[in-house]
Residue, then its C-alpha position, 0 to 999 in steps of 0.5 A: m500500500v505504501t510502495q504500490t508493490p506486492r508484499s515481499t513476505t508471506v503471513m501465515a496464521v498459526r491460530d484462528s484469526e480475523l483479517a482486516k482490510l484497509p482500503e487504499g482510499l481510506f488510508n490516504a484520507i487518514k494520512l491527509r487528516f492525521p499526518i502523525v500516522v505517516t511519521r509513526l508508520i515510517n518509524l515502525l518500518g525503520h525499526r523493523i528494518l534495523g532489527s533485521w540487520k542487527k540479528p545475525s544468523v549465528s544467534r538464530a542457530i543456537d536454538t529453534r526457539p524464538s529469541q523472545n516469546n510473545f505468547s498471549t494464549v497458551a493451551i495445556v493438553p494432557i498426554s494421559d488421564d493420570v496427568p494432574l492437569t488442574a494442579f499443573t495449570y494452577e502452579l503455572y498460573h501462580s508463577l505467571c501472576v507474579c512474573a513481570l515483563y520488562v517494558t521494552e520498545e516492542s512491548e508496552f505493557v507490564l505483566g503483573t498481578g491479575a494479568t493472567l487468566r486461567l480458563t477451563s470448561d467449568v469456568i466457561r459454563k459458569s460464566l456464560g451458561s451451560s450451552i455456551l459450547d454449542t455450535n450456535n453459540e460459537y460467535r458469542l464464545t469467540s467474542w468473549l474469549a477475544q475480550q479476555e485476551d485483550q484484558h489479560g497479558i496471558v490466558l491459560y486454556q486448560c483442556d479437557h482429558n478428551l477431545t471435547a468441543w472445549t479442547q478443540r476451542c483451546v487448541r484453535q485459540a492457542d499461540c503455544i500448546l504445552i503437551v504435558g506428560l509424566a516422565d516416569k511413564e512410557p513415552h507413548i503418544g496420547k489419545i488426543e495428541k494426534e488430533v491436536e497436531r491435526l487441528a493446529i499444524r503451525t502452532q508451536k508445541e512444547l513437550v513438558l515432562l513432570h517429575r516428582e519431588g526428589a526423583d532421579r535426574p531425567k532419562n530417556t527424554v530422547a524416546w519422548l522426542n523421537n515419538r513427537t517430531w512436531v514438538s519444538s523443544h522440551h521442558h523438565i519440571q520438578c513438581s511438589k508433592r501436593m500436585f500428585s495428592r489424590r483430591s477431588q476437584y473441589r479440594v484441589n481448588e480449595l488447596y490452590n486458593k490458599v497456595l495463590m496467596s503465597e509467593p512462589n519460589i523464583h528458582s522453581d521450574f514453574s517460575r522458569m517456565a513462566r519466564w519463558l512464556s513471558g519472554t523474560s528468561v535469564g540465561l547464563v553463558l560461561g566462558g573458557g579459561g582452563a583451570r580458571g574455570a573453577a571460579h564458575v562454581g563460586m560465581i553460580k553460587a553468588v548469582l543464586e545468593a543474589g536472588i537471580p534465577i538461572d533458566m538456561v545455560g551455555g558454555v565454551s571450553i571449561g565453561a561448557f563442562m561447568g555449565a553442563l554440570w550445573c544443568m545436570e545437578k542444579n545443586v551447588t554442593t553436588m556440583t562443587q564435589k563433582a567439579r573438585e573430583w574431576s579437577k584432581k584427576m585432570t591435574q595428575w601428571w602421569r595422566q598427561m604423560l600417558d596422553l601424549t601423542y604426535p603433535v599434528t593437531s594437538m600434543f595430547s590425544g584427548r582419550d584420557f580427557n574424554t574418559t574423565i568427562q564420561r565418568t563424570f556425566g555417564e550416559t547423560h544426554l543433553e536432552d536429559l539435563w534439567l535446564p536448556y543447555f548449549t555448547i560450542s565446539t570448533d570443527i577443525t576439519d571444516s573450519c567452522m563453529r558448531v553449536h550443540t543443543h541436542v544429541t544430533r542437532t548441530y549447527k555450524k557457522c558456515g552453511l547455517e540455514e541449510q544444515a538447520n533446515q536439514t535437521q528440522e526436516q529429519g525431526h529425529y533425535s539419535h540416542t545411540s551415543p553419549s552426548f558428552k563424548i569429545s572426539p580428539 
Protein backbone atom coordinates (compact mmCIF):
# COMPACT_ATOMS: atom_id res chain seq x y z
CA MET A 1 0.00 0.00 0.00
CA VAL A 2 2.84 2.39 0.80
CA THR A 3 5.20 1.47 -2.05
CA GLN A 4 2.49 0.34 -4.53
CA THR A 5 4.22 -3.04 -4.90
CA PRO A 6 3.21 -6.60 -3.91
CA ARG A 7 4.16 -7.61 -0.37
CA SER A 8 7.51 -9.41 -0.36
CA THR A 9 6.74 -11.67 2.61
CA THR A 10 4.01 -14.18 3.40
CA VAL A 11 1.92 -14.03 6.56
CA MET A 12 0.71 -17.39 7.91
CA ALA A 13 -1.85 -17.62 10.71
CA VAL A 14 -1.00 -20.13 13.45
CA ARG A 15 -4.44 -19.89 15.10
CA ASP A 16 -7.98 -18.74 14.33
CA SER A 17 -7.60 -15.11 13.27
CA GLU A 18 -9.60 -12.21 11.86
CA LEU A 19 -8.50 -10.49 8.65
CA ALA A 20 -9.00 -6.73 8.45
CA LYS A 21 -8.76 -4.98 5.08
CA LEU A 22 -7.87 -1.28 4.89
CA PRO A 23 -8.82 0.27 1.51
CA GLU A 24 -6.19 2.44 -0.13
CA GLY A 25 -8.58 5.40 -0.32
CA LEU A 26 -9.26 5.28 3.41
CA PHE A 27 -5.54 5.04 4.13
CA ASN A 28 -4.83 8.13 2.01
CA ALA A 29 -7.64 10.02 3.76
CA ILE A 30 -6.16 9.14 7.14
CA LYS A 31 -2.72 10.34 6.00
CA LEU A 32 -4.13 13.71 4.94
CA ARG A 33 -6.20 14.21 8.07
CA PHE A 34 -3.68 12.82 10.57
CA PRO A 35 -0.08 13.34 9.30
CA ILE A 36 1.30 11.84 12.51
CA VAL A 37 0.22 8.44 11.16
CA VAL A 38 2.83 8.67 8.39
CA THR A 39 5.54 9.54 10.91
CA ARG A 40 4.61 6.59 13.11
CA LEU A 41 4.49 4.28 10.09
CA ILE A 42 7.97 5.33 8.93
CA ASN A 43 9.25 4.90 12.50
CA LEU A 44 7.76 1.40 12.68
CA LEU A 45 9.19 0.32 9.32
CA GLY A 46 12.59 1.78 10.20
CA HIS A 47 12.77 -0.17 13.47
CA ARG A 48 11.76 -3.35 11.65
CA ILE A 49 14.47 -2.92 9.01
CA LEU A 50 17.12 -2.12 11.63
CA GLY A 51 16.03 -5.10 13.68
CA SER A 52 16.52 -7.48 10.75
CA TRP A 53 20.01 -6.04 10.12
CA LYS A 54 21.09 -6.38 13.73
CA LYS A 55 20.06 -10.03 14.07
CA PRO A 56 22.99 -12.23 12.98
CA SER A 57 22.19 -15.62 11.54
CA VAL A 58 24.52 -17.37 14.02
CA SER A 59 22.49 -16.36 17.04
CA ARG A 60 19.33 -17.73 15.45
CA ALA A 61 21.00 -21.10 15.02
CA ILE A 62 21.61 -21.65 18.72
CA ASP A 63 18.08 -22.98 19.09
CA THR A 64 14.87 -23.27 17.15
CA ARG A 65 13.01 -21.26 19.76
CA PRO A 66 12.22 -17.59 19.20
CA SER A 67 14.59 -15.19 20.94
CA GLN A 68 11.71 -13.51 22.74
CA ASN A 69 8.36 -15.23 23.09
CA ASN A 70 5.19 -13.24 22.64
CA PHE A 71 2.51 -15.69 23.71
CA SER A 72 -0.85 -14.30 24.75
CA THR A 73 -2.73 -17.61 24.78
CA VAL A 74 -1.36 -20.96 25.97
CA ALA A 75 -3.27 -24.25 25.68
CA ILE A 76 -2.39 -27.03 28.13
CA VAL A 77 -3.03 -30.55 26.80
CA PRO A 78 -2.59 -33.77 28.85
CA ILE A 79 -0.92 -36.82 27.34
CA SER A 80 -2.78 -39.26 29.62
CA ASP A 81 -5.62 -39.25 32.15
CA ASP A 82 -3.26 -39.54 35.13
CA VAL A 83 -1.62 -36.15 34.43
CA PRO A 84 -2.57 -33.74 37.28
CA LEU A 85 -3.65 -31.12 34.77
CA THR A 86 -5.62 -28.89 37.14
CA ALA A 87 -2.76 -28.76 39.64
CA PHE A 88 -0.24 -28.09 36.86
CA THR A 89 -2.30 -25.21 35.48
CA TYR A 90 -2.70 -23.73 38.96
CA GLU A 91 1.05 -23.92 39.61
CA LEU A 92 1.87 -22.26 36.28
CA TYR A 93 -0.83 -19.64 36.87
CA HIS A 94 0.65 -18.93 40.31
CA SER A 95 4.09 -18.29 38.84
CA LEU A 96 2.77 -16.22 35.93
CA CYS A 97 0.80 -13.92 38.24
CA VAL A 98 4.00 -12.57 39.78
CA CYS A 99 6.23 -12.82 36.71
CA ALA A 100 6.92 -9.28 35.47
CA LEU A 101 7.61 -8.37 31.89
CA TYR A 102 10.25 -5.73 31.33
CA VAL A 103 8.90 -2.73 29.48
CA THR A 104 10.64 -2.64 26.11
CA GLU A 105 10.18 -0.82 22.85
CA GLU A 106 8.41 -3.84 21.43
CA SER A 107 6.14 -4.37 24.47
CA GLU A 108 4.42 -1.50 26.18
CA PHE A 109 2.61 -3.45 28.88
CA VAL A 110 3.69 -4.90 32.19
CA LEU A 111 2.58 -8.35 33.22
CA GLY A 112 1.84 -8.21 36.91
CA THR A 113 -0.63 -9.48 39.47
CA GLY A 114 -4.01 -10.12 37.88
CA ALA A 115 -2.72 -10.01 34.29
CA THR A 116 -3.00 -13.79 33.87
CA LEU A 117 -6.29 -15.64 33.38
CA ARG A 118 -6.98 -19.35 33.79
CA LEU A 119 -9.91 -20.78 31.83
CA THR A 120 -11.45 -24.26 31.99
CA SER A 121 -14.65 -25.73 30.59
CA ASP A 122 -16.26 -25.45 34.04
CA VAL A 123 -15.29 -21.78 34.35
CA ILE A 124 -16.71 -21.07 30.88
CA ARG A 125 -20.03 -22.76 31.63
CA LYS A 126 -20.40 -20.97 34.95
CA SER A 127 -19.64 -17.60 33.34
CA LEU A 128 -21.59 -17.92 30.07
CA GLY A 129 -24.09 -20.70 30.64
CA SER A 130 -24.16 -24.47 30.22
CA SER A 131 -24.91 -24.29 26.48
CA ILE A 132 -22.07 -21.90 25.58
CA LEU A 133 -20.04 -24.66 23.90
CA ASP A 134 -22.84 -25.48 21.47
CA THR A 135 -22.24 -24.70 17.81
CA ASN A 136 -24.89 -21.97 17.65
CA ASN A 137 -23.08 -20.04 20.43
CA GLU A 138 -19.66 -20.08 18.74
CA TYR A 139 -19.65 -16.38 17.83
CA ARG A 140 -20.61 -15.38 21.36
CA LEU A 141 -17.87 -17.57 22.83
CA THR A 142 -15.10 -16.38 20.49
CA SER A 143 -16.06 -12.74 21.07
CA TRP A 144 -15.91 -13.22 24.84
CA LEU A 145 -12.55 -15.02 24.62
CA ALA A 146 -11.13 -12.26 22.42
CA GLN A 147 -12.22 -9.73 25.03
CA GLN A 148 -10.45 -11.70 27.77
CA GLU A 149 -7.26 -11.84 25.70
CA ASP A 150 -7.35 -8.06 25.30
CA GLN A 151 -7.73 -7.58 29.06
CA HIS A 152 -5.04 -10.03 30.18
CA GLY A 153 -1.37 -10.49 29.36
CA ILE A 154 -1.55 -14.29 29.13
CA VAL A 155 -4.60 -16.57 29.05
CA LEU A 156 -4.12 -20.21 30.09
CA TYR A 157 -6.56 -22.58 28.39
CA GLN A 158 -6.83 -25.82 30.38
CA CYS A 159 -8.08 -28.53 28.02
CA ASP A 160 -10.21 -31.50 28.98
CA HIS A 161 -8.77 -35.01 29.10
CA ASN A 162 -10.80 -35.89 26.00
CA LEU A 163 -11.21 -34.28 22.59
CA THR A 164 -14.28 -32.27 23.55
CA ALA A 165 -15.59 -29.09 21.95
CA TRP A 166 -13.76 -27.12 24.65
CA THR A 167 -10.45 -28.89 23.94
CA GLN A 168 -10.75 -28.10 20.24
CA ARG A 169 -11.55 -24.47 21.02
CA CYS A 170 -8.49 -24.22 23.32
CA VAL A 171 -6.19 -25.60 20.64
CA ARG A 172 -7.58 -23.29 17.96
CA GLN A 173 -7.16 -20.25 20.22
CA ALA A 174 -3.58 -21.01 21.31
CA ASP A 175 -0.36 -19.27 20.34
CA CYS A 176 1.54 -22.08 22.08
CA ILE A 177 0.49 -25.58 23.11
CA LEU A 178 2.02 -27.29 26.16
CA ILE A 179 1.79 -31.08 25.88
CA VAL A 180 2.10 -32.34 29.47
CA GLY A 181 3.13 -35.87 30.43
CA LEU A 182 4.55 -37.83 33.36
CA ALA A 183 8.26 -38.51 32.98
CA ASP A 184 8.08 -41.87 34.78
CA LYS A 185 5.57 -43.27 32.27
CA GLU A 186 6.16 -44.82 28.87
CA PRO A 187 6.66 -42.27 26.06
CA HIS A 188 3.55 -43.33 24.16
CA ILE A 189 1.58 -40.79 22.16
CA GLY A 190 -1.60 -39.69 23.97
CA LYS A 191 -5.08 -40.25 22.61
CA ILE A 192 -5.64 -36.59 21.73
CA GLU A 193 -2.08 -35.63 20.74
CA LYS A 194 -2.51 -36.57 17.09
CA GLU A 195 -5.77 -34.67 16.91
CA VAL A 196 -4.04 -31.64 18.39
CA GLU A 197 -1.39 -31.83 15.67
CA ARG A 198 -4.12 -32.03 13.03
CA LEU A 199 -6.05 -29.06 14.43
CA ALA A 200 -3.02 -26.82 14.95
CA ILE A 201 -0.35 -27.70 12.41
CA ARG A 202 1.55 -24.40 12.58
CA THR A 203 1.13 -23.67 16.29
CA GLN A 204 4.30 -24.00 18.38
CA LYS A 205 4.16 -27.10 20.56
CA GLU A 206 6.25 -27.74 23.67
CA LEU A 207 6.71 -31.05 25.49
CA VAL A 208 6.52 -30.73 29.28
CA LEU A 209 7.65 -33.70 31.39
CA LEU A 210 6.63 -33.72 35.06
CA HIS A 211 8.97 -35.21 37.68
CA ARG A 212 8.01 -35.99 41.25
CA GLU A 213 9.82 -34.19 44.05
CA GLY A 214 13.07 -35.99 44.89
CA ALA A 215 13.02 -38.08 41.70
CA ASP A 216 16.21 -39.07 39.91
CA ARG A 217 17.52 -36.91 37.10
CA PRO A 218 15.67 -37.18 33.76
CA LYS A 219 16.36 -40.08 31.44
CA ASN A 220 15.05 -41.46 28.16
CA THR A 221 13.97 -37.99 27.02
CA VAL A 222 15.14 -38.83 23.51
CA ALA A 223 12.44 -41.52 23.23
CA TRP A 224 9.77 -38.94 24.05
CA LEU A 225 11.13 -36.61 21.38
CA ASN A 226 11.52 -39.32 18.74
CA ASN A 227 7.81 -40.12 19.05
CA ARG A 228 6.86 -36.45 18.75
CA THR A 229 8.62 -34.88 15.82
CA TRP A 230 6.16 -31.99 15.92
CA VAL A 231 7.37 -30.51 19.24
CA SER A 232 9.72 -27.51 19.12
CA SER A 233 11.50 -28.20 22.41
CA HIS A 234 11.00 -29.79 25.81
CA HIS A 235 10.94 -28.77 29.48
CA HIS A 236 11.67 -30.83 32.60
CA ILE A 237 9.54 -29.70 35.56
CA GLN A 238 10.05 -30.84 39.15
CA CYS A 239 6.72 -30.86 40.97
CA SER A 240 5.85 -30.62 44.65
CA LYS A 241 4.06 -33.47 46.42
CA ARG A 242 0.80 -31.53 46.59
CA MET A 243 0.39 -31.88 42.82
CA PHE A 244 0.12 -35.67 42.98
CA SER A 245 -2.08 -35.98 46.07
CA ARG A 246 -5.45 -37.60 45.39
CA ARG A 247 -8.12 -34.95 45.90
CA SER A 248 -11.48 -34.14 44.43
CA GLN A 249 -11.81 -31.18 42.08
CA TYR A 250 -13.35 -29.15 44.89
CA ARG A 251 -10.46 -29.96 47.26
CA VAL A 252 -7.88 -29.08 44.59
CA ASN A 253 -9.50 -25.68 44.05
CA GLU A 254 -9.65 -25.14 47.80
CA LEU A 255 -5.96 -26.06 48.22
CA TYR A 256 -4.75 -23.72 45.49
CA ASN A 257 -6.87 -20.84 46.71
CA LYS A 258 -4.53 -20.90 49.71
CA VAL A 259 -1.41 -21.51 47.61
CA LEU A 260 -2.15 -18.49 45.41
CA MET A 261 -1.94 -16.24 48.45
CA SER A 262 1.77 -17.08 48.91
CA GLU A 263 4.83 -16.01 46.93
CA PRO A 264 6.19 -18.62 44.50
CA ASN A 265 9.83 -19.67 44.53
CA ILE A 266 11.57 -17.78 41.72
CA HIS A 267 14.08 -20.64 41.38
CA SER A 268 11.38 -23.27 40.81
CA ASP A 269 10.83 -24.90 37.43
CA PHE A 270 7.34 -23.44 37.21
CA SER A 271 8.76 -19.93 37.60
CA ARG A 272 11.32 -20.79 34.93
CA MET A 273 8.54 -21.85 32.55
CA ALA A 274 6.54 -18.72 33.39
CA ARG A 275 9.51 -16.54 32.48
CA TRP A 276 9.97 -18.50 29.26
CA LEU A 277 6.33 -17.98 28.27
CA SER A 278 6.52 -14.27 29.07
CA GLY A 279 9.85 -13.75 27.28
CA THR A 280 11.84 -12.82 30.41
CA SER A 281 14.11 -15.86 30.79
CA VAL A 282 17.53 -15.36 32.36
CA GLY A 283 20.40 -17.04 30.52
CA LEU A 284 23.91 -17.73 31.78
CA VAL A 285 26.87 -18.18 29.41
CA LEU A 286 30.18 -19.41 30.86
CA GLY A 287 33.48 -18.70 29.13
CA GLY A 288 36.71 -20.65 28.86
CA GLY A 289 39.97 -20.30 30.70
CA GLY A 290 41.21 -23.75 31.66
CA ALA A 291 41.87 -24.11 35.38
CA ARG A 292 40.35 -20.67 35.98
CA GLY A 293 37.01 -22.26 35.12
CA ALA A 294 36.79 -23.49 38.71
CA ALA A 295 35.69 -19.95 39.55
CA HIS A 296 32.43 -20.66 37.71
CA VAL A 297 31.27 -22.70 40.70
CA GLY A 298 31.62 -19.75 43.05
CA MET A 299 30.09 -17.41 40.51
CA ILE A 300 26.97 -19.59 40.14
CA LYS A 301 26.65 -19.73 43.92
CA ALA A 302 26.91 -15.92 44.12
CA VAL A 303 24.28 -15.49 41.39
CA LEU A 304 21.81 -17.69 43.26
CA GLU A 305 22.50 -15.98 46.58
CA ALA A 306 21.77 -12.65 44.89
CA GLY A 307 18.30 -13.95 44.03
CA ILE A 308 18.94 -14.20 40.29
CA PRO A 309 17.41 -17.31 38.70
CA ILE A 310 19.20 -19.31 36.01
CA ASP A 311 16.81 -20.50 33.31
CA MET A 312 19.21 -21.71 30.61
CA VAL A 313 22.96 -22.19 30.30
CA GLY A 314 25.54 -22.08 27.54
CA GLY A 315 29.27 -22.54 27.70
CA VAL A 316 32.56 -22.93 25.87
CA SER A 317 35.67 -24.87 26.88
CA ILE A 318 35.74 -25.31 30.67
CA GLY A 319 32.57 -23.24 30.80
CA ALA A 320 30.79 -25.95 28.81
CA PHE A 321 31.81 -28.54 31.41
CA MET A 322 30.78 -26.42 34.40
CA GLY A 323 27.56 -25.33 32.72
CA ALA A 324 26.53 -28.89 31.89
CA LEU A 325 27.40 -29.95 35.44
CA TRP A 326 25.06 -27.30 36.84
CA CYS A 327 22.27 -28.20 34.41
CA MET A 328 22.57 -31.85 35.41
CA GLU A 329 22.68 -31.36 39.19
CA LYS A 330 21.03 -27.98 39.96
CA ASN A 331 22.71 -28.24 43.35
CA VAL A 332 25.78 -26.20 44.28
CA THR A 333 27.06 -28.75 46.81
CA THR A 334 26.90 -31.69 44.41
CA MET A 335 28.31 -29.60 41.58
CA THR A 336 31.24 -28.50 43.73
CA GLN A 337 32.00 -32.07 44.74
CA LYS A 338 31.99 -33.40 41.17
CA ALA A 339 34.00 -30.45 39.85
CA ARG A 340 36.62 -30.99 42.58
CA GLU A 341 36.93 -34.71 41.79
CA TRP A 342 37.28 -34.03 38.07
CA SER A 343 39.87 -31.28 38.65
CA LYS A 344 42.01 -33.58 40.78
CA LYS A 345 42.06 -36.20 38.03
CA MET A 346 42.96 -33.64 35.38
CA THR A 347 45.96 -32.35 37.36
CA GLN A 348 47.63 -35.75 37.79
CA TRP A 349 50.88 -35.50 35.79
CA TRP A 350 51.07 -39.19 34.93
CA ARG A 351 47.72 -38.96 33.13
CA GLN A 352 49.09 -36.18 30.94
CA MET A 353 52.26 -38.13 30.18
CA LEU A 354 50.28 -41.20 29.05
CA ASP A 355 48.08 -39.00 26.85
CA LEU A 356 50.95 -37.53 24.78
CA THR A 357 50.76 -38.06 21.03
CA TYR A 358 52.44 -36.92 17.81
CA PRO A 359 51.62 -33.17 17.62
CA VAL A 360 49.80 -32.99 14.29
CA THR A 361 46.83 -31.07 15.68
CA SER A 362 47.49 -31.37 19.41
CA MET A 363 50.12 -32.53 21.90
CA PHE A 364 47.57 -34.77 23.63
CA SER A 365 45.33 -37.44 22.13
CA GLY A 366 42.34 -36.44 24.29
CA ARG A 367 41.50 -40.04 25.23
CA ASP A 368 42.07 -39.52 28.93
CA PHE A 369 40.18 -36.23 28.81
CA ASN A 370 37.20 -37.99 27.21
CA THR A 371 37.38 -40.74 29.81
CA THR A 372 37.22 -38.33 32.75
CA ILE A 373 34.28 -36.47 31.21
CA GLN A 374 32.38 -39.69 30.51
CA ARG A 375 32.92 -40.84 34.10
CA THR A 376 31.55 -37.53 35.34
CA PHE A 377 28.41 -37.45 33.19
CA GLY A 378 27.92 -41.13 32.44
CA GLU A 379 25.44 -41.74 29.62
CA THR A 380 23.58 -38.48 30.24
CA HIS A 381 22.26 -36.88 27.06
CA LEU A 382 21.82 -33.16 26.53
CA GLU A 383 18.06 -33.73 26.45
CA ASP A 384 18.22 -35.24 29.96
CA LEU A 385 19.60 -32.11 31.62
CA TRP A 386 17.23 -30.26 33.93
CA LEU A 387 17.85 -26.93 32.18
CA PRO A 388 18.11 -26.00 28.49
CA TYR A 389 21.78 -26.08 27.53
CA PHE A 390 24.04 -25.47 24.55
CA THR A 391 27.76 -25.60 23.95
CA ILE A 392 30.09 -24.60 21.13
CA SER A 393 32.97 -26.53 19.59
CA THR A 394 35.41 -25.90 16.75
CA ASP A 395 35.33 -28.17 13.71
CA ILE A 396 38.97 -28.18 12.60
CA THR A 397 38.09 -30.25 9.52
CA ASP A 398 35.60 -27.77 8.03
CA SER A 399 36.98 -24.72 9.87
CA CYS A 400 33.55 -23.99 11.33
CA MET A 401 31.98 -23.22 14.66
CA ARG A 402 29.44 -25.84 15.73
CA VAL A 403 26.60 -25.24 18.18
CA HIS A 404 25.32 -28.28 20.08
CA THR A 405 21.82 -28.20 21.56
CA HIS A 406 20.78 -31.85 21.23
CA VAL A 407 22.44 -35.20 20.62
CA THR A 408 22.49 -34.81 16.84
CA ARG A 409 21.10 -31.31 16.33
CA THR A 410 24.27 -29.44 15.47
CA TYR A 411 24.66 -26.16 13.63
CA LYS A 412 27.80 -24.77 12.10
CA LYS A 413 28.64 -21.20 11.22
CA CYS A 414 29.24 -21.91 7.53
CA GLY A 415 26.00 -23.08 5.91
CA LEU A 416 23.85 -22.42 8.99
CA GLU A 417 20.47 -22.19 7.34
CA GLU A 418 20.97 -25.24 5.12
CA GLN A 419 22.06 -27.50 7.97
CA ALA A 420 19.37 -26.17 10.31
CA ASN A 421 16.67 -26.90 7.74
CA GLN A 422 18.00 -30.41 7.19
CA THR A 423 17.95 -31.05 10.93
CA GLN A 424 14.37 -29.81 11.28
CA GLU A 425 13.22 -31.90 8.33
CA GLN A 426 14.71 -35.01 9.89
CA GLY A 427 12.82 -34.36 13.13
CA HIS A 428 14.79 -37.16 14.77
CA TYR A 429 16.93 -37.29 17.89
CA SER A 430 19.51 -40.08 17.84
CA HIS A 431 20.18 -41.90 21.10
CA THR A 432 22.99 -44.17 20.03
CA SER A 433 25.94 -42.32 21.52
CA PRO A 434 26.72 -40.36 24.69
CA SER A 435 26.16 -36.63 24.37
CA PHE A 436 29.34 -35.61 26.13
CA LYS A 437 31.83 -37.65 24.16
CA ILE A 438 34.51 -35.38 22.70
CA SER A 439 36.47 -36.60 19.71
CA PRO A 440 40.22 -35.97 19.90
